[in-house]
Structure formats: C-alpha cells, structure tokens
MDTraj code that builds the backbone (N, CA, C; nanometers):
import mdtraj as md
import numpy as np

residues = "MET ALA ILE ASP PHE GLU ASN ALA GLU VAL ILE GLU ALA ARG ASP THR PRO THR GLY VAL ALA ARG GLU TYR GLU ILE VAL ARG GLN ARG LEU GLY ALA ASP SER GLU LYS TRP HIS LEU LEU ARG GLN GLU LEU HIS PRO HIS ASN GLY ARG THR TYR ASP VAL LEU ILE MET THR ASN ASP LYS GLU GLU ARG VAL PHE CYS PHE ASP ILE THR HIS PHE PHE GLY GLN HIS".split()
xyz = np.array([
    [0.5710, -0.5535, 1.3946],
    [0.5089, -0.5741, 1.2649],
    [0.6188, -0.6060, 1.1634],
    [0.6109, -0.7216, 1.1049],
    [0.7057, -0.7616, 1.0015],
    [0.6498, -0.7236, 0.8651],
    [0.7333, -0.6636, 0.7832],
    [0.6914, -0.6231, 0.6491],
    [0.7445, -0.7247, 0.5501],
    [0.6567, -0.7795, 0.4696],
    [0.6918, -0.8822, 0.3720],
    [0.7222, -0.8168, 0.2362],
    [0.8446, -0.7666, 0.2217],
    [0.8828, -0.7001, 0.0971],
    [0.8824, -0.7957, -0.0218],
    [0.9134, -0.9220, 0.0041],
    [0.9228, -1.0203, -0.1041],
    [0.7889, -1.0450, -0.1732],
    [0.6801, -1.0268, -0.1019],
    [0.5473, -1.0515, -0.1587],
    [0.4679, -0.9228, -0.1811],
    [0.5388, -0.8115, -0.1890],
    [0.4719, -0.6829, -0.2115],
    [0.4039, -0.6813, -0.3483],
    [0.2918, -0.6148, -0.3544],
    [0.2192, -0.5950, -0.4808],
    [0.2953, -0.4884, -0.5599],
    [0.3363, -0.5213, -0.6807],
    [0.4079, -0.4256, -0.7653],
    [0.3064, -0.3377, -0.8365],
    [0.3225, -0.2062, -0.8212],
    [0.2332, -0.1104, -0.8856],
    [0.3094, -0.0418, -0.9981],
    [0.2607, -0.0596, -1.1190],
    [0.3190, 0.0094, -1.2340],
    [0.2198, 0.1149, -1.2792],
    [0.2619, 0.2401, -1.2733],
    [0.1747, 0.3513, -1.3099],
    [0.2591, 0.4594, -1.3750],
    [0.1936, 0.5469, -1.4506],
    [0.2661, 0.6516, -1.5222],
    [0.3074, 0.7673, -1.4321],
    [0.2378, 0.7823, -1.3168],
    [0.2704, 0.8922, -1.2258],
    [0.2223, 0.8584, -1.0842],
    [0.2613, 0.9411, -0.9888],
    [0.2287, 0.9162, -0.8492],
    [0.0786, 0.9159, -0.8216],
    [0.0007, 1.0150, -0.8684],
    [-0.1432, 1.0105, -0.8387],
    [-0.2111, 0.8824, -0.8895],
    [-0.1748, 0.8372, -1.0068],
    [-0.2328, 0.7149, -1.0625],
    [-0.1914, 0.5934, -0.9796],
    [-0.0651, 0.5880, -0.9408],
    [-0.0159, 0.4765, -0.8603],
    [-0.0804, 0.4694, -0.7240],
    [-0.0941, 0.5842, -0.6582],
    [-0.1570, 0.5873, -0.5263],
    [-0.3040, 0.5460, -0.5362],
    [-0.3733, 0.5930, -0.6379],
    [-0.5134, 0.5532, -0.6575],
    [-0.5236, 0.4024, -0.6740],
    [-0.4295, 0.3429, -0.7457],
    [-0.4294, 0.1970, -0.7665],
    [-0.4058, 0.1254, -0.6340],
    [-0.3162, 0.1769, -0.5497],
    [-0.2929, 0.1168, -0.4181],
    [-0.4225, 0.1097, -0.3377],
    [-0.4934, 0.2220, -0.3304],
    [-0.6161, 0.2265, -0.2511],
    [-0.7265, 0.1403, -0.3119],
    [-0.7282, 0.1274, -0.4418],
    [-0.8243, 0.0389, -0.5074],
    [-0.7991, -0.1060, -0.4660],
    [-0.6724, -0.1461, -0.4638],
    [-0.6359, -0.2821, -0.4231],
    [-0.6730, -0.3062, -0.2764],
    [-0.6451, -0.2086, -0.1907],
    [-0.6796, -0.2222, -0.0490],
    [-0.8297, -0.2426, -0.0342],
    [-0.9101, -0.1613, -0.1011],
    [-1.0564, -0.1764, -0.0933],
    [-1.0998, -0.3156, -0.1399],
    [-1.0400, -0.3635, -0.2487],
    [-1.0752, -0.4958, -0.3004],
    [-1.0406, -0.6049, -0.1993],
    [-0.9253, -0.5952, -0.1391],
    [-0.8820, -0.6989, -0.0450],
    [-0.9607, -0.6965, 0.0851],
    [-1.0061, -0.5787, 0.1261],
    [-1.0862, -0.5694, 0.2482],
    [-1.2302, -0.6122, 0.2241],
    [-1.2725, -0.6089, 0.0980],
    [-1.4037, -0.6599, 0.0608],
    [-1.5193, -0.5714, 0.1028],
    [-1.6327, -0.6359, 0.1273],
    [-1.7577, -0.5658, 0.1545],
    [-1.7496, -0.4770, 0.2783],
    [-1.6628, -0.5096, 0.3699],
    [-1.6497, -0.4306, 0.4929],
    [-1.5446, -0.3208, 0.4830],
    [-1.4993, -0.2888, 0.3637],
    [-1.3883, -0.1935, 0.3484],
    [-1.4187, -0.0570, 0.4105],
    [-1.5452, -0.0166, 0.4139],
    [-1.5794, 0.1143, 0.4703],
    [-1.5596, 0.1196, 0.6219],
    [-1.5460, 0.0036, 0.6862],
    [-1.5243, -0.0017, 0.8309],
    [-1.3761, 0.0144, 0.8675],
    [-1.2900, 0.0130, 0.7675],
    [-1.1463, 0.0231, 0.7898],
    [-1.0993, 0.1651, 0.7604],
    [-0.9936, 0.2066, 0.8300],
    [-0.9326, 0.3360, 0.8010],
    [-0.7808, 0.3243, 0.8126],
    [-0.7148, 0.4201, 0.7529],
    [-0.5686, 0.4215, 0.7521],
    [-0.5173, 0.4598, 0.8899],
    [-0.4419, 0.3715, 0.9504],
    [-0.3796, 0.3977, 1.0793],
    [-0.2448, 0.4667, 1.0588],
    [-0.1697, 0.4147, 0.9599],
    [-0.0349, 0.4655, 0.9359],
    [0.0070, 0.4327, 0.7943],
    [0.0913, 0.5184, 0.7383],
    [0.1498, 0.4944, 0.6070],
    [0.2996, 0.5189, 0.6206],
    [0.3781, 0.4260, 0.5680],
    [0.5234, 0.4340, 0.5820],
    [0.5904, 0.4103, 0.4477],
    [0.6942, 0.4865, 0.4217],
    [0.7753, 0.4702, 0.3020],
    [0.9036, 0.3983, 0.3419],
    [0.9356, 0.2889, 0.2715],
    [1.0521, 0.2079, 0.3061],
    [1.1411, 0.1848, 0.1841],
    [1.2660, 0.2315, 0.1872],
    [1.3616, 0.1867, 0.0860],
    [1.4145, 0.0497, 0.1289],
    [1.4242, -0.0431, 0.0346],
    [1.4706, -0.1781, 0.0683],
    [1.5320, -0.2407, -0.0562],
    [1.6588, -0.2787, -0.0474],
    [1.7299, -0.3450, -0.1573],
    [1.7172, -0.2696, -0.2907],
    [1.7298, -0.1371, -0.2855],
    [1.7278, -0.0569, -0.4073],
    [1.5895, -0.0295, -0.4632],
    [1.4853, -0.0670, -0.3904],
    [1.3478, -0.0446, -0.4353],
    [1.2770, 0.0407, -0.3311],
    [1.1619, 0.0963, -0.3674],
    [1.0849, 0.1802, -0.2758],
    [0.9489, 0.1161, -0.2516],
    [0.9125, 0.1064, -0.1235],
    [0.7884, 0.0410, -0.0839],
    [0.7002, 0.1372, -0.0056],
    [0.5719, 0.1306, -0.0313],
    [0.4716, 0.2048, 0.0432],
    [0.3949, 0.1028, 0.1255],
    [0.3940, 0.1205, 0.2562],
    [0.3283, 0.0273, 0.3461],
    [0.2094, 0.0993, 0.4101],
    [0.0906, 0.0418, 0.3931],
    [-0.0312, 0.0966, 0.4507],
    [-0.0767, 0.0045, 0.5632],
    [-0.0952, 0.0601, 0.6818],
    [-0.1456, -0.0162, 0.7944],
    [-0.2892, 0.0308, 0.8174],
    [-0.3813, -0.0606, 0.7959],
    [-0.5243, -0.0313, 0.8073],
    [-0.5784, -0.0929, 0.9366],
    [-0.6790, -0.0281, 0.9959],
    [-0.7412, -0.0815, 1.1164],
    [-0.8928, -0.0635, 1.1100],
    [-0.9609, -0.1532, 1.1759],
    [-1.1053, -0.1387, 1.1962],
    [-1.1327, -0.1223, 1.3450],
    [-1.0302, -0.0831, 1.4192],
    [-1.0305, -0.0616, 1.5644],
    [-1.0334, -0.1914, 1.6443],
    [-1.0328, -0.3058, 1.5752],
    [-1.0251, -0.4358, 1.6428],
    [-0.9005, -0.5118, 1.5996],
    [-0.8616, -0.4902, 1.4755],
    [-0.7439, -0.5582, 1.4216],
    [-0.6753, -0.4675, 1.3203],
    [-0.5530, -0.5042, 1.2855],
    [-0.4764, -0.4307, 1.1853],
    [-0.4422, -0.5223, 1.0692],
    [-0.4381, -0.4646, 0.9506],
    [-0.3919, -0.5368, 0.8319],
    [-0.2863, -0.4516, 0.7637],
    [-0.1823, -0.5180, 0.7157],
    [-0.0702, -0.4495, 0.6521],
    [-0.0714, -0.4804, 0.5032],
    [-0.0585, -0.3749, 0.4225],
    [-0.0515, -0.3873, 0.2771],
    [0.0800, -0.3267, 0.2325],
    [0.1572, -0.4031, 0.1577],
    [0.2883, -0.3581, 0.1120],
    [0.2892, -0.3501, -0.0400],
    [0.3288, -0.2329, -0.0916],
    [0.3315, -0.2085, -0.2356],
    [0.4707, -0.1651, -0.2788],
    [0.5182, -0.2245, -0.3868],
    [0.6433, -0.1819, -0.4495],
    [0.6067, -0.0676, -0.5442],
    [0.6497, 0.0552, -0.5089],
    [0.6120, 0.1731, -0.5869],
    [0.7305, 0.2314, -0.6643],
    [0.8360, 0.1517, -0.6787],
    [0.9576, 0.1976, -0.7448],
    [0.9292, 0.2559, -0.8834],
    [0.8384, 0.1936, -0.9564],
    [0.8099, 0.2333, -1.0947],
    [0.7605, 0.3774, -1.1064],
    [0.6772, 0.4200, -1.0109],
    [0.6174, 0.5531, -1.0247],
    [0.6597, 0.6529, -0.9179],
    [0.7278, 0.6110, -0.8149],
    [0.7598, 0.7005, -0.7043],
    [0.8363, 0.8240, -0.7526],
    [0.7821, 0.9402, -0.7217],
    [0.8452, 1.0667, -0.7608],
    [0.8081, 1.1161, -0.9001],
    [0.7258, 1.0393, -0.9729],
    [0.6823, 1.0811, -1.1063],
    [0.5561, 1.1644, -1.0922],
    [0.5580, 1.2855, -1.1450],
    [0.4418, 1.3752, -1.1283],
    [0.3555, 1.3706, -1.2470],
])
top = md.Topology()
chain = top.add_chain()
for i, resn in enumerate(residues, 1):
    res = top.add_residue(resn, chain, resSeq=i)
    for name in ("N", "CA", "C"):
        top.add_atom(name, md.element.get_by_symbol(name[0]), res)
traj = md.Trajectory(xyz[None], top)
C-alpha cells in the first residue's frame, strides 16, 4: 500500500477531538451513500518530512480504500 502524502487532506482544527471528527466526516462524504457498508480496517500514524499524517484504511470486505490526512495542525492538542 503506497501512501500519497503529497495529496493528503489537510485538517485544521482547534483540538484533537474536533480534528478526528472532521476526518471521519470527510471519509463518510467520500464513501457516499454506501458509507455504512465500510468499516475501519486499520489506522496508522505516520511522521513524514516534519509533518504528522493519520492514515485510515477502510474496507467493505471486498476492497480497501486509503484516506490520508495531514493532522500536523491539531495533533496533540487537547
């Protein structure tokens, strides 16, 4: 699985709970009407070039989709 850090969705939020909620909102939007058929297979935290990325791997048991978010702005903010 190749992670596309260059095209990661940048999440700007005031704190971690708000940022994480925004990540899941984006995932639901991108998966569309069938979003309820997908579930989180894996979540990975990746430091890359001085930034922090949250990678969500979603599956519907037939295929996988990878979502990459730049969470540098809010990571560790409570």
